[in-house]
PDB file of the backbone (N, CA, C, O) and the ligand in Angstrom, with CONECT records:
HET     ZN  A 101       1
ATOM      1  N   MET A   1      80.105  89.246 103.235  1.00  0.00           N
ATOM      2  CA  MET A   1      79.918  87.800 103.223  1.00  0.00           C
ATOM      3  C   MET A   1      79.946  87.263 104.655  1.00  0.00           C
ATOM      4  O   MET A   1      80.773  87.664 105.474  1.00  0.00           O
ATOM      5  N   LYS A   2      79.027  86.353 104.928  1.00  0.00           N
ATOM      6  CA  LYS A   2      78.960  85.758 106.259  1.00  0.00           C
ATOM      7  C   LYS A   2      78.921  84.245 106.145  1.00  0.00           C
ATOM      8  O   LYS A   2      78.453  83.694 105.149  1.00  0.00           O
ATOM      9  N   LEU A   3      79.407  83.601 107.151  1.00  0.00           N
ATOM     10  CA  LEU A   3      79.290  82.154 107.202  1.00  0.00           C
ATOM     11  C   LEU A   3      77.847  81.784 107.521  1.00  0.00           C
ATOM     12  O   LEU A   3      77.124  82.553 108.156  1.00  0.00           O
ATOM     13  N   PRO A   4      77.434  80.591 107.071  1.00  0.00           N
ATOM     14  CA  PRO A   4      76.033  80.190 107.276  1.00  0.00           C
ATOM     15  C   PRO A   4      75.729  79.937 108.752  1.00  0.00           C
ATOM     16  O   PRO A   4      76.624  79.639 109.543  1.00  0.00           O
ATOM     17  N   GLU A   5      74.473  80.058 109.098  1.00  0.00           N
ATOM     18  CA  GLU A   5      74.064  79.754 110.459  1.00  0.00           C
ATOM     19  C   GLU A   5      73.014  78.656 110.453  1.00  0.00           C
ATOM     20  O   GLU A   5      72.351  78.416 109.444  1.00  0.00           O
ATOM     21  N   CYS A   6      72.875  77.997 111.588  1.00  0.00           N
ATOM     22  CA  CYS A   6      71.906  76.916 111.742  1.00  0.00           C
ATOM     23  C   CYS A   6      70.494  77.474 111.603  1.00  0.00           C
ATOM     24  O   CYS A   6      70.169  78.508 112.186  1.00  0.00           O
ATOM     25  N   TRP A   7      69.649  76.776 110.821  1.00  0.00           N
ATOM     26  CA  TRP A   7      68.285  77.273 110.599  1.00  0.00           C
ATOM     27  C   TRP A   7      67.473  77.190 111.888  1.00  0.00           C
ATOM     28  O   TRP A   7      66.487  77.909 112.045  1.00  0.00           O
ATOM     29  N   ASN A   8      67.873  76.328 112.803  1.00  0.00           N
ATOM     30  CA  ASN A   8      67.088  76.111 114.014  1.00  0.00           C
ATOM     31  C   ASN A   8      67.507  77.036 115.154  1.00  0.00           C
ATOM     32  O   ASN A   8      66.681  77.773 115.692  1.00  0.00           O
ATOM     33  N   CYS A   9      68.779  76.998 115.521  1.00  0.00           N
ATOM     34  CA  CYS A   9      69.199  77.745 116.713  1.00  0.00           C
ATOM     35  C   CYS A   9      70.013  78.976 116.379  1.00  0.00           C
ATOM     36  O   CYS A   9      70.442  79.696 117.280  1.00  0.00           O
ATOM     37  N   ARG A  10      70.239  79.234 115.079  1.00  0.00           N
ATOM     38  CA  ARG A  10      70.954  80.429 114.635  1.00  0.00           C
ATOM     39  C   ARG A  10      72.406  80.455 115.067  1.00  0.00           C
ATOM     40  O   ARG A  10      73.040  81.511 115.082  1.00  0.00           O
ATOM     41  N   ARG A  11      72.932  79.292 115.417  1.00  0.00           N
ATOM     42  CA  ARG A  11      74.353  79.240 115.735  1.00  0.00           C
ATOM     43  C   ARG A  11      75.139  79.365 114.434  1.00  0.00           C
ATOM     44  O   ARG A  11      74.860  78.654 113.468  1.00  0.00           O
ATOM     45  N   ARG A  12      76.104  80.253 114.404  1.00  0.00           N
ATOM     46  CA  ARG A  12      76.890  80.416 113.192  1.00  0.00           C
ATOM     47  C   ARG A  12      77.967  79.337 113.121  1.00  0.00           C
ATOM     48  O   ARG A  12      78.695  79.090 114.082  1.00  0.00           O
ATOM     49  N   PHE A  13      78.043  78.711 111.963  1.00  0.00           N
ATOM     50  CA  PHE A  13      79.054  77.675 111.792  1.00  0.00           C
ATOM     51  C   PHE A  13      80.421  78.309 111.631  1.00  0.00           C
ATOM     52  O   PHE A  13      80.552  79.429 111.138  1.00  0.00           O
ATOM     53  N   GLN A  14      81.438  77.570 112.055  1.00  0.00           N
ATOM     54  CA  GLN A  14      82.794  78.025 111.833  1.00  0.00           C
ATOM     55  C   GLN A  14      83.236  77.591 110.456  1.00  0.00           C
ATOM     56  O   GLN A  14      82.733  76.616 109.899  1.00  0.00           O
ATOM     57  N   TRP A  15      84.194  78.338 109.913  1.00  0.00           N
ATOM     58  CA  TRP A  15      84.653  78.070 108.552  1.00  0.00           C
ATOM     59  C   TRP A  15      85.127  76.633 108.413  1.00  0.00           C
ATOM     60  O   TRP A  15      84.795  75.958 107.438  1.00  0.00           O
ATOM     61  N   LYS A  16      85.910  76.158 109.395  1.00  0.00           N
ATOM     62  CA  LYS A  16      86.475  74.810 109.290  1.00  0.00           C
ATOM     63  C   LYS A  16      85.397  73.730 109.385  1.00  0.00           C
ATOM     64  O   LYS A  16      85.617  72.590 108.977  1.00  0.00           O
ATOM     65  N   GLU A  17      84.239  74.092 109.920  1.00  0.00           N
ATOM     66  CA  GLU A  17      83.158  73.113 110.035  1.00  0.00           C
ATOM     67  C   GLU A  17      82.426  72.909 108.716  1.00  0.00           C
ATOM     68  O   GLU A  17      81.850  71.845 108.487  1.00  0.00           O
ATOM     69  N   VAL A  18      82.441  73.895 107.866  1.00  0.00           N
ATOM     70  CA  VAL A  18      81.652  73.806 106.636  1.00  0.00           C
ATOM     71  C   VAL A  18      82.484  73.714 105.365  1.00  0.00           C
ATOM     72  O   VAL A  18      81.939  73.486 104.285  1.00  0.00           O
ATOM     73  N   VAL A  19      83.795  73.889 105.480  1.00  0.00           N
ATOM     74  CA  VAL A  19      84.590  73.946 104.257  1.00  0.00           C
ATOM     75  C   VAL A  19      84.676  72.583 103.567  1.00  0.00           C
ATOM     76  O   VAL A  19      84.794  72.521 102.344  1.00  0.00           O
ATOM     77  N   LEU A  20      84.620  71.501 104.327  1.00  0.00           N
ATOM     78  CA  LEU A  20      84.827  70.196 103.707  1.00  0.00           C
ATOM     79  C   LEU A  20      83.605  69.280 103.770  1.00  0.00           C
ATOM     80  O   LEU A  20      83.752  68.062 103.670  1.00  0.00           O
ATOM     81  N   PHE A  21      82.427  69.825 103.930  1.00  0.00           N
ATOM     82  CA  PHE A  21      81.268  68.946 103.986  1.00  0.00           C
ATOM     83  C   PHE A  21      80.634  68.827 102.600  1.00  0.00           C
ATOM     84  O   PHE A  21      80.911  69.637 101.715  1.00  0.00           O
ATOM     85  N   ILE A  22      79.790  67.821 102.415  1.00  0.00           N
ATOM     86  CA  ILE A  22      79.281  67.552 101.078  1.00  0.00           C
ATOM     87  C   ILE A  22      77.941  68.256 100.841  1.00  0.00           C
ATOM     88  O   ILE A  22      77.868  69.190 100.043  1.00  0.00           O
ATOM     89  N   SER A  23      76.885  67.817 101.524  1.00  0.00           N
ATOM     90  CA  SER A  23      75.610  68.469 101.240  1.00  0.00           C
ATOM     91  C   SER A  23      74.767  68.709 102.480  1.00  0.00           C
ATOM     92  O   SER A  23      73.790  69.456 102.420  1.00  0.00           O
ATOM     93  N   SER A  24      75.116  68.098 103.593  1.00  0.00           N
ATOM     94  CA  SER A  24      74.374  68.384 104.810  1.00  0.00           C
ATOM     95  C   SER A  24      75.330  68.397 105.999  1.00  0.00           C
ATOM     96  O   SER A  24      76.389  67.770 105.972  1.00  0.00           O
ATOM     97  N   LYS A  25      74.937  69.120 107.036  1.00  0.00           N
ATOM     98  CA  LYS A  25      75.826  69.301 108.179  1.00  0.00           C
ATOM     99  C   LYS A  25      74.988  69.328 109.444  1.00  0.00           C
ATOM    100  O   LYS A  25      74.013  70.073 109.543  1.00  0.00           O
ATOM    101  N   LYS A  26      75.376  68.512 110.403  1.00  0.00           N
ATOM    102  CA  LYS A  26      74.653  68.484 111.660  1.00  0.00           C
ATOM    103  C   LYS A  26      75.139  69.626 112.543  1.00  0.00           C
ATOM    104  O   LYS A  26      76.341  69.848 112.689  1.00  0.00           O
ATOM    105  N   CYS A  27      74.201  70.335 113.120  1.00  0.00           N
ATOM    106  CA  CYS A  27      74.565  71.453 113.992  1.00  0.00           C
ATOM    107  C   CYS A  27      75.125  70.903 115.297  1.00  0.00           C
ATOM    108  O   CYS A  27      74.465  70.104 115.961  1.00  0.00           O
ATOM    109  N   PRO A  28      76.346  71.323 115.682  1.00  0.00           N
ATOM    110  CA  PRO A  28      76.949  70.816 116.915  1.00  0.00           C
ATOM    111  C   PRO A  28      76.244  71.338 118.162  1.00  0.00           C
ATOM    112  O   PRO A  28      76.425  70.804 119.256  1.00  0.00           O
ATOM    113  N   SER A  29      75.459  72.359 117.993  1.00  0.00           N
ATOM    114  CA  SER A  29      74.812  72.975 119.142  1.00  0.00           C
ATOM    115  C   SER A  29      73.451  72.347 119.456  1.00  0.00           C
ATOM    116  O   SER A  29      73.176  72.001 120.605  1.00  0.00           O
ATOM    117  N   CYS A  30      72.591  72.200 118.423  1.00  0.00           N
ATOM    118  CA  CYS A  30      71.250  71.691 118.679  1.00  0.00           C
ATOM    119  C   CYS A  30      71.017  70.323 118.054  1.00  0.00           C
ATOM    120  O   CYS A  30      69.990  69.699 118.322  1.00  0.00           O
ATOM    121  N   GLY A  31      71.950  69.837 117.221  1.00  0.00           N
ATOM    122  CA  GLY A  31      71.847  68.497 116.667  1.00  0.00           C
ATOM    123  C   GLY A  31      70.950  68.383 115.449  1.00  0.00           C
ATOM    124  O   GLY A  31      70.783  67.285 114.917  1.00  0.00           O
ATOM    125  N   LYS A  32      70.365  69.485 114.990  1.00  0.00           N
ATOM    126  CA  LYS A  32      69.535  69.448 113.789  1.00  0.00           C
ATOM    127  C   LYS A  32      70.415  69.402 112.549  1.00  0.00           C
ATOM    128  O   LYS A  32      71.512  69.959 112.533  1.00  0.00           O
ATOM    129  N   THR A  33      69.924  68.733 111.515  1.00  0.00           N
ATOM    130  CA  THR A  33      70.685  68.647 110.278  1.00  0.00           C
ATOM    131  C   THR A  33      70.363  69.828 109.384  1.00  0.00           C
ATOM    132  O   THR A  33      69.198  70.142 109.138  1.00  0.00           O
ATOM    133  N   ASN A  34      71.401  70.473 108.905  1.00  0.00           N
ATOM    134  CA  ASN A  34      71.256  71.593 107.984  1.00  0.00           C
ATOM    135  C   ASN A  34      71.574  71.125 106.576  1.00  0.00           C
ATOM    136  O   ASN A  34      72.553  70.413 106.353  1.00  0.00           O
ATOM    137  N   TYR A  35      70.749  71.525 105.637  1.00  0.00           N
ATOM    138  CA  TYR A  35      70.955  71.144 104.236  1.00  0.00           C
ATOM    139  C   TYR A  35      71.282  72.365 103.402  1.00  0.00           C
ATOM    140  O   TYR A  35      70.866  73.482 103.710  1.00  0.00           O
ATOM    141  N   LEU A  36      72.038  72.129 102.336  1.00  0.00           N
ATOM    142  CA  LEU A  36      72.253  73.171 101.348  1.00  0.00           C
ATOM    143  C   LEU A  36      71.157  73.083 100.304  1.00  0.00           C
ATOM    144  O   LEU A  36      70.827  71.982  99.863  1.00  0.00           O
ATOM    145  N   PRO A  37      70.587  74.193  99.896  1.00  0.00           N
ATOM    146  CA  PRO A  37      69.647  74.136  98.772  1.00  0.00           C
ATOM    147  C   PRO A  37      70.379  73.598  97.546  1.00  0.00           C
ATOM    148  O   PRO A  37      71.522  73.970  97.281  1.00  0.00           O
ATOM    149  N   SER A  38      69.716  72.732  96.811  1.00  0.00           N
ATOM    150  CA  SER A  38      70.398  72.055  95.704  1.00  0.00           C
ATOM    151  C   SER A  38      70.825  73.031  94.619  1.00  0.00           C
ATOM    152  O   SER A  38      71.799  72.781  93.909  1.00  0.00           O
ATOM    153  N   ARG A  39      70.110  74.136  94.483  1.00  0.00           N
ATOM    154  CA  ARG A  39      70.497  75.070  93.437  1.00  0.00           C
ATOM    155  C   ARG A  39      71.884  75.650  93.720  1.00  0.00           C
ATOM    156  O   ARG A  39      72.583  76.061  92.794  1.00  0.00           O
ATOM    157  N   LYS A  40      72.281  75.685  94.982  1.00  0.00           N
ATOM    158  CA  LYS A  40      73.629  76.141  95.285  1.00  0.00           C
ATOM    159  C   LYS A  40      74.647  75.071  94.907  1.00  0.00           C
ATOM    160  O   LYS A  40      75.744  75.354  94.426  1.00  0.00           O
ATOM    161  N   LYS A  41      74.235  73.838  95.147  1.00  0.00           N
ATOM    162  CA  LYS A  41      75.144  72.735  94.922  1.00  0.00           C
ATOM    163  C   LYS A  41      75.412  72.546  93.436  1.00  0.00           C
ATOM    164  O   LYS A  41      76.541  72.265  93.034  1.00  0.00           O
ATOM    165  N   TYR A  42      74.375  72.699  92.625  1.00  0.00           N
ATOM    166  CA  TYR A  42      74.513  72.410  91.209  1.00  0.00           C
ATOM    167  C   TYR A  42      74.395  73.658  90.349  1.00  0.00           C
ATOM    168  O   TYR A  42      74.357  73.584  89.121  1.00  0.00           O
ATOM    169  N   GLY A  43      74.339  74.789  91.006  1.00  0.00           N
ATOM    170  CA  GLY A  43      73.951  76.014  90.311  1.00  0.00           C
ATOM    171  C   GLY A  43      75.068  76.764  89.635  1.00  0.00           C
ATOM    172  O   GLY A  43      76.042  76.179  89.160  1.00  0.00           O
ATOM    173  N   THR A  44      74.910  78.061  89.600  1.00  0.00           N
ATOM    174  CA  THR A  44      75.717  78.930  88.759  1.00  0.00           C
ATOM    175  C   THR A  44      77.166  79.031  89.214  1.00  0.00           C
ATOM    176  O   THR A  44      78.042  79.333  88.404  1.00  0.00           O
ATOM    177  N   GLY A  45      77.434  78.788  90.478  1.00  0.00           N
ATOM    178  CA  GLY A  45      78.772  79.001  91.010  1.00  0.00           C
ATOM    179  C   GLY A  45      79.863  78.296  90.246  1.00  0.00           C
ATOM    180  O   GLY A  45      80.850  78.912  89.843  1.00  0.00           O
ATOM    181  N   ASN A  46      79.688  77.005  90.047  1.00  0.00           N
ATOM    182  CA  ASN A  46      80.742  76.236  89.408  1.00  0.00           C
ATOM    183  C   ASN A  46      80.893  76.583  87.931  1.00  0.00           C
ATOM    184  O   ASN A  46      81.999  76.591  87.391  1.00  0.00           O
ATOM    185  N   ILE A  47      79.770  76.869  87.292  1.00  0.00           N
ATOM    186  CA  ILE A  47      79.819  77.249  85.883  1.00  0.00           C
ATOM    187  C   ILE A  47      80.592  78.550  85.726  1.00  0.00           C
ATOM    188  O   ILE A  47      81.400  78.711  84.812  1.00  0.00           O
ATOM    189  N   LEU A  48      80.321  79.475  86.647  1.00  0.00           N
ATOM    190  CA  LEU A  48      81.011  80.759  86.637  1.00  0.00           C
ATOM    191  C   LEU A  48      82.507  80.558  86.808  1.00  0.00           C
ATOM    192  O   LEU A  48      83.313  81.193  86.127  1.00  0.00           O
ATOM    193  N   LEU A  49      82.870  79.668  87.725  1.00  0.00           N
ATOM    194  CA  LEU A  49      84.283  79.402  87.987  1.00  0.00           C
ATOM    195  C   LEU A  49      84.979  78.885  86.740  1.00  0.00           C
ATOM    196  O   LEU A  49      86.079  79.324  86.403  1.00  0.00           O
ATOM    197  N   ILE A  50      84.331  77.951  86.059  1.00  0.00           N
ATOM    198  CA  ILE A  50      84.925  77.364  84.859  1.00  0.00           C
ATOM    199  C   ILE A  50      85.081  78.424  83.775  1.00  0.00           C
ATOM    200  O   ILE A  50      86.096  78.469  83.080  1.00  0.00           O
ATOM    201  N   LEU A  51      84.065  79.279  83.638  1.00  0.00           N
ATOM    202  CA  LEU A  51      84.122  80.363  82.654  1.00  0.00           C
ATOM    203  C   LEU A  51      85.294  81.291  82.946  1.00  0.00           C
ATOM    204  O   LEU A  51      86.071  81.631  82.054  1.00  0.00           O
ATOM    205  N   VAL A  52      85.410  81.698  84.217  1.00  0.00           N
ATOM    206  CA  VAL A  52      86.492  82.595  84.618  1.00  0.00           C
ATOM    207  C   VAL A  52      87.834  81.944  84.334  1.00  0.00           C
ATOM    208  O   VAL A  52      88.774  82.588  83.869  1.00  0.00           O
ATOM    209  N   LEU A  53      87.901  80.661  84.623  1.00  0.00           N
ATOM    210  CA  LEU A  53      89.128  79.902  84.412  1.00  0.00           C
ATOM    211  C   LEU A  53      89.517  79.909  82.936  1.00  0.00           C
ATOM    212  O   LEU A  53      90.667  80.181  82.589  1.00  0.00           O
ATOM    213  N   LEU A  54      88.537  79.605  82.061  1.00  0.00           N
ATOM    214  CA  LEU A  54      88.797  79.526  80.628  1.00  0.00           C
ATOM    215  C   LEU A  54      89.197  80.880  80.073  1.00  0.00           C
ATOM    216  O   LEU A  54      90.159  80.996  79.314  1.00  0.00           O
ATOM    217  N   ILE A  55      88.438  81.915  80.467  1.00  0.00           N
ATOM    218  CA  ILE A  55      88.740  83.261  79.976  1.00  0.00           C
ATOM    219  C   ILE A  55      90.114  83.697  80.470  1.00  0.00           C
ATOM    220  O   ILE A  55      90.915  84.246  79.714  1.00  0.00           O
ATOM    221  N   GLY A  56      90.372  83.445  81.740  1.00  0.00           N
ATOM    222  CA  GLY A  56      91.650  83.816  82.332  1.00  0.00           C
ATOM    223  C   GLY A  56      92.815  83.167  81.601  1.00  0.00           C
ATOM    224  O   GLY A  56      93.827  83.818  81.340  1.00  0.00           O
ATOM    225  N   MET A  57      92.681  81.899  81.272  1.00  0.00           N
ATOM    226  CA  MET A  57      93.753  81.180  80.590  1.00  0.00           C
ATOM    227  C   MET A  57      94.023  81.782  79.215  1.00  0.00           C
ATOM    228  O   MET A  57      95.174  81.915  78.800  1.00  0.00           O
ATOM    229  N   ASN A  58      92.948  82.145  78.511  1.00  0.00           N
ATOM    230  CA  ASN A  58      93.112  82.701  77.173  1.00  0.00           C
ATOM    231  C   ASN A  58      93.714  84.094  77.209  1.00  0.00           C
ATOM    232  O   ASN A  58      94.571  84.439  76.395  1.00  0.00           O
ATOM    233  N   VAL A  59      93.248  84.891  78.171  1.00  0.00           N
ATOM    234  CA  VAL A  59      93.708  86.272  78.247  1.00  0.00           C
ATOM    235  C   VAL A  59      95.173  86.318  78.669  1.00  0.00           C
ATOM    236  O   VAL A  59      95.968  87.080  78.118  1.00  0.00           O
ATOM    237  N   MET A  60      95.513  85.505  79.642  1.00  0.00           N
ATOM    238  CA  MET A  60      96.854  85.587  80.209  1.00  0.00           C
ATOM    239  C   MET A  60      97.902  84.966  79.295  1.00  0.00           C
ATOM    240  O   MET A  60      99.029  85.455  79.214  1.00  0.00           O
ATOM    241  N   ASN A  61      97.534  83.900  78.615  1.00  0.00           N
ATOM    242  CA  ASN A  61      98.436  83.262  77.662  1.00  0.00           C
ATOM    243  C   ASN A  61      99.828  83.032  78.257  1.00  0.00           C
ATOM    244  O   ASN A  61     100.838  83.452  77.691  1.00  0.00           O
ATOM    245  N   THR A  62      99.858  82.368  79.392  1.00  0.00           N
ATOM    246  CA  THR A  62     101.106  82.213  80.129  1.00  0.00           C
ATOM    247  C   THR A  62     101.747  80.846  79.929  1.00  0.00           C
ATOM    248  O   THR A  62     102.730  80.518  80.594  1.00  0.00           O
ATOM    249  N   GLY A  63     101.205  80.058  79.030  1.00  0.00           N
ATOM    250  CA  GLY A  63     101.754  78.716  78.876  1.00  0.00           C
ATOM    251  C   GLY A  63     101.148  77.777  79.897  1.00  0.00           C
ATOM    252  O   GLY A  63     100.405  78.211  80.777  1.00  0.00           O
ATOM    253  N   TRP A  64     101.459  76.493  79.790  1.00  0.00           N
ATOM    254  CA  TRP A  64     100.733  75.528  80.618  1.00  0.00           C
ATOM    255  C   TRP A  64     101.137  75.599  82.088  1.00  0.00           C
ATOM    256  O   TRP A  64     100.326  75.301  82.964  1.00  0.00           O
ATOM    257  N   ILE A  65     102.375  75.989  82.367  1.00  0.00           N
ATOM    258  CA  ILE A  65     102.775  76.113  83.775  1.00  0.00           C
ATOM    259  C   ILE A  65     102.003  77.251  84.436  1.00  0.00           C
ATOM    260  O   ILE A  65     101.509  77.123  85.556  1.00  0.00           O
ATOM    261  N   GLY A  66     101.911  78.360  83.719  1.00  0.00           N
ATOM    262  CA  GLY A  66     101.147  79.496  84.221  1.00  0.00           C
ATOM    263  C   GLY A  66      99.687  79.129  84.416  1.00  0.00           C
ATOM    264  O   GLY A  66      99.073  79.482  85.423  1.00  0.00           O
ATOM    265  N   ASN A  67      99.144  78.420  83.446  1.00  0.00           N
ATOM    266  CA  ASN A  67      97.746  78.000  83.541  1.00  0.00           C
ATOM    267  C   ASN A  67      97.513  77.103  84.750  1.00  0.00           C
ATOM    268  O   ASN A  67      96.514  77.228  85.458  1.00  0.00           O
ATOM    269  N   LEU A  68      98.451  76.205  84.964  1.00  0.00           N
ATOM    270  CA  LEU A  68      98.342  75.264  86.079  1.00  0.00           C
ATOM    271  C   LEU A  68      98.361  76.017  87.406  1.00  0.00           C
ATOM    272  O   LEU A  68      97.566  75.728  88.301  1.00  0.00           O
ATOM    273  N   MET A  69      99.272  76.983  87.530  1.00  0.00           N
ATOM    274  CA  MET A  69      99.359  77.771  88.753  1.00  0.00           C
ATOM    275  C   MET A  69      98.094  78.592  88.945  1.00  0.00           C
ATOM    276  O   MET A  69      97.557  78.694  90.048  1.00  0.00           O
ATOM    277  N   PHE A  70      97.631  79.173  87.845  1.00  0.00           N
ATOM    278  CA  PHE A  70      96.427  79.985  87.879  1.00  0.00           C
ATOM    279  C   PHE A  70      95.239  79.147  88.344  1.00  0.00           C
ATOM    280  O   PHE A  70      94.451  79.583  89.183  1.00  0.00           O
ATOM    281  N   ALA A  71      95.119  77.940  87.791  1.00  0.00           N
ATOM    282  CA  ALA A  71      94.032  77.046  88.174  1.00  0.00           C
ATOM    283  C   ALA A  71      94.148  76.652  89.646  1.00  0.00           C
ATOM    284  O   ALA A  71      93.147  76.564  90.357  1.00  0.00           O
ATOM    285  N   GLY A  72      95.384  76.415  90.091  1.00  0.00           N
ATOM    286  CA  GLY A  72      95.610  76.047  91.479  1.00  0.00           C
ATOM    287  C   GLY A  72      95.196  77.144  92.436  1.00  0.00           C
ATOM    288  O   GLY A  72      94.511  76.894  93.428  1.00  0.00           O
ATOM    289  N   VAL A  73      95.619  78.372  92.129  1.00  0.00           N
ATOM    290  CA  VAL A  73      95.279  79.515  92.974  1.00  0.00           C
ATOM    291  C   VAL A  73      93.774  79.706  93.024  1.00  0.00           C
ATOM    292  O   VAL A  73      93.207  79.942  94.091  1.00  0.00           O
ATOM    293  N   LEU A  74      93.126  79.603  91.865  1.00  0.00           N
ATOM    294  CA  LEU A  74      91.678  79.768  91.793  1.00  0.00           C
ATOM    295  C   LEU A  74      90.950  78.705  92.613  1.00  0.00           C
ATOM    296  O   LEU A  74      89.975  78.992  93.306  1.00  0.00           O
ATOM    297  N   THR A  75      91.448  77.469  92.517  1.00  0.00           N
ATOM    298  CA  THR A  75      90.817  76.369  93.245  1.00  0.00           C
ATOM    299  C   THR A  75      90.904  76.601  94.752  1.00  0.00           C
ATOM    300  O   THR A  75      89.930  76.409  95.480  1.00  0.00           O
ATOM    301  N   VAL A  76      92.079  77.015  95.204  1.00  0.00           N
ATOM    302  CA  VAL A  76      92.262  77.285  96.634  1.00  0.00           C
ATOM    303  C   VAL A  76      91.351  78.429  97.072  1.00  0.00           C
ATOM    304  O   VAL A  76      90.660  78.336  98.087  1.00  0.00           O
ATOM    305  N   LEU A  77      91.361  79.505  96.293  1.00  0.00           N
ATOM    306  CA  LEU A  77      90.512  80.659  96.593  1.00  0.00           C
ATOM    307  C   LEU A  77      89.051  80.238  96.686  1.00  0.00           C
ATOM    308  O   LEU A  77      88.333  80.632  97.605  1.00  0.00           O
ATOM    309  N   TRP A  78      88.627  79.432  95.722  1.00  0.00           N
ATOM    310  CA  TRP A  78      87.240  78.994  95.649  1.00  0.00           C
ATOM    311  C   TRP A  78      86.862  78.183  96.885  1.00  0.00           C
ATOM    312  O   TRP A  78      85.799  78.381  97.474  1.00  0.00           O
ATOM    313  N   THR A  79      87.756  77.265  97.268  1.00  0.00           N
ATOM    314  CA  THR A  79      87.499  76.423  98.429  1.00  0.00           C
ATOM    315  C   THR A  79      87.389  77.260  99.695  1.00  0.00           C
ATOM    316  O   THR A  79      86.553  76.996 100.560  1.00  0.00           O
ATOM    317  N   VAL A  80      88.247  78.273  99.791  1.00  0.00           N
ATOM    318  CA  VAL A  80      88.262  79.116 100.986  1.00  0.00           C
ATOM    319  C   VAL A  80      86.999  79.969 101.057  1.00  0.00           C
ATOM    320  O   VAL A  80      86.430  80.163 102.132  1.00  0.00           O
ATOM    321  N   LEU A  81      86.566  80.474  99.904  1.00  0.00           N
ATOM    322  CA  LEU A  81      85.465  81.439  99.894  1.00  0.00           C
ATOM    323  C   LEU A  81      84.085  80.793  99.818  1.00  0.00           C
ATOM    324  O   LEU A  81      83.087  81.413 100.185  1.00  0.00           O
ATOM    325  N   LEU A  82      84.025  79.560  99.346  1.00  0.00           N
ATOM    326  CA  LEU A  82      82.736  78.922  99.102  1.00  0.00           C
ATOM    327  C   LEU A  82      81.826  78.869 100.341  1.00  0.00           C
ATOM    328  O   LEU A  82      80.630  79.128 100.215  1.00  0.00           O
ATOM    329  N   PRO A  83      82.353  78.541 101.534  1.00  0.00           N
ATOM    330  CA  PRO A  83      81.470  78.465 102.710  1.00  0.00           C
ATOM    331  C   PRO A  83      80.731  79.771 102.974  1.00  0.00           C
ATOM    332  O   PRO A  83      79.661  79.762 103.583  1.00  0.00           O
ATOM    333  N   PHE A  84      81.282  80.881 102.529  1.00  0.00           N
ATOM    334  CA  PHE A  84      80.638  82.172 102.777  1.00  0.00           C
ATOM    335  C   PHE A  84      79.400  82.356 101.894  1.00  0.00           C
ATOM    336  O   PHE A  84      78.582  83.241 102.149  1.00  0.00           O
ATOM    337  N   THR A  85      79.261  81.531 100.865  1.00  0.00           N
ATOM    338  CA  THR A  85      78.101  81.659  99.989  1.00  0.00           C
ATOM    339  C   THR A  85      76.975  80.713 100.411  1.00  0.00           C
ATOM    340  O   THR A  85      75.886  80.754  99.839  1.00  0.00           O
ATOM    341  N   TYR A  86      77.231  79.868 101.401  1.00  0.00           N
ATOM    342  CA  TYR A  86      76.229  78.896 101.809  1.00  0.00           C
ATOM    343  C   TYR A  86      75.091  79.528 102.598  1.00  0.00           C
ATOM    344  O   TYR A  86      75.301  80.464 103.369  1.00  0.00           O
ATOM    345  N   THR A  87      73.900  79.014 102.399  1.00  0.00           N
ATOM    346  CA  THR A  87      72.776  79.293 103.278  1.00  0.00           C
ATOM    347  C   THR A  87      72.118  77.961 103.577  1.00  0.00           C
ATOM    348  O   THR A  87      71.739  77.239 102.654  1.00  0.00           O
ATOM    349  N   PHE A  88      71.978  77.627 104.834  1.00  0.00           N
ATOM    350  CA  PHE A  88      71.411  76.341 105.184  1.00  0.00           C
ATOM    351  C   PHE A  88      69.893  76.410 105.269  1.00  0.00           C
ATOM    352  O   PHE A  88      69.319  77.423 105.666  1.00  0.00           O
ATOM    353  N   ILE A  89      69.259  75.308 104.887  1.00  0.00           N
ATOM    354  CA  ILE A  89      67.811  75.212 104.985  1.00  0.00           C
ATOM    355  C   ILE A  89      67.452  73.958 105.781  1.00  0.00           C
ATOM    356  O   ILE A  89      68.293  73.104 106.063  1.00  0.00           O
ATOM    357  N   GLU A  90      66.171  73.887 106.127  1.00  0.00           N
ATOM    358  CA  GLU A  90      65.721  72.793 106.987  1.00  0.00           C
ATOM    359  C   GLU A  90      65.600  71.474 106.242  1.00  0.00           C
ATOM    360  O   GLU A  90      65.998  70.426 106.751  1.00  0.00           O
ATOM    361  N   GLU A  91      65.050  71.529 105.040  1.00  0.00           N
ATOM    362  CA  GLU A  91      64.843  70.320 104.243  1.00  0.00           C
ATOM    363  C   GLU A  91      65.669  70.402 102.973  1.00  0.00           C
ATOM    364  O   GLU A  91      65.951  71.489 102.469  1.00  0.00           O
ATOM    365  N   GLU A  92      66.055  69.238 102.460  1.00  0.00           N
ATOM    366  CA  GLU A  92      66.774  69.194 101.220  1.00  0.00           C
ATOM    367  C   GLU A  92      65.830  69.496 100.056  1.00  0.00           C
ATOM    368  O   GLU A  92      64.757  68.903  99.945  1.00  0.00           O
ATOM    369  N   ASP A  93      66.237  70.411  99.204  1.00  0.00           N
ATOM    370  CA  ASP A  93      65.423  70.744  98.032  1.00  0.00           C
ATOM    371  C   ASP A  93      65.322  69.568  97.090  1.00  0.00           C
ATOM    372  O   ASP A  93      66.253  68.772  96.968  1.00  0.00           O
ATOM    373  N   SER A  94      64.195  69.462  96.428  1.00  0.00           N
ATOM    374  CA  SER A  94      64.097  68.489  95.349  1.00  0.00           C
ATOM    375  C   SER A  94      64.871  69.012  94.160  1.00  0.00           C
ATOM    376  O   SER A  94      64.960  70.223  93.958  1.00  0.00           O
ATOM    377  N   LEU A  95      65.429  68.115  93.375  1.00  0.00           N
ATOM    378  CA  LEU A  95      66.185  68.536  92.214  1.00  0.00           C
ATOM    379  C   LEU A  95      65.264  69.004  91.097  1.00  0.00           C
ATOM    380  O   LEU A  95      65.699  69.677  90.162  1.00  0.00           O
ATOM    381  N   PHE A  96      63.992  68.645  91.199  1.00  0.00           N
ATOM    382  CA  PHE A  96      63.072  68.957  90.107  1.00  0.00           C
ATOM    383  C   PHE A  96      61.999  69.953  90.514  1.00  0.00           C
ATOM    384  O   PHE A  96      61.150  70.314  89.699  1.00  0.00           O
TER     385      PHE A  96
HETATM  386 ZN    ZN A 101      71.497  74.474 115.636  1.00  0.00          ZN2+
END
């Protein structure tokens, strides 16, 4: 897994630069705006997470405190790892 790089100048973004952005990020090096393809934003990732969460809760059967901790750990993990799945593009994809 690698962090995304700028489509224009190939500068690799730092983790802290991309972990909390919404859908576009200006490159600090060349000033071009990088966009996430919309399929990443609305795509399979989040659905997969919810599925894993639901299955995990049922399998583990740890009660609501356990479930809460499990969900918390997963959320943190997801936030930390998500930037590594990003690929930036030049233009924002159409949703349709
Ligand atoms: Zn750049």
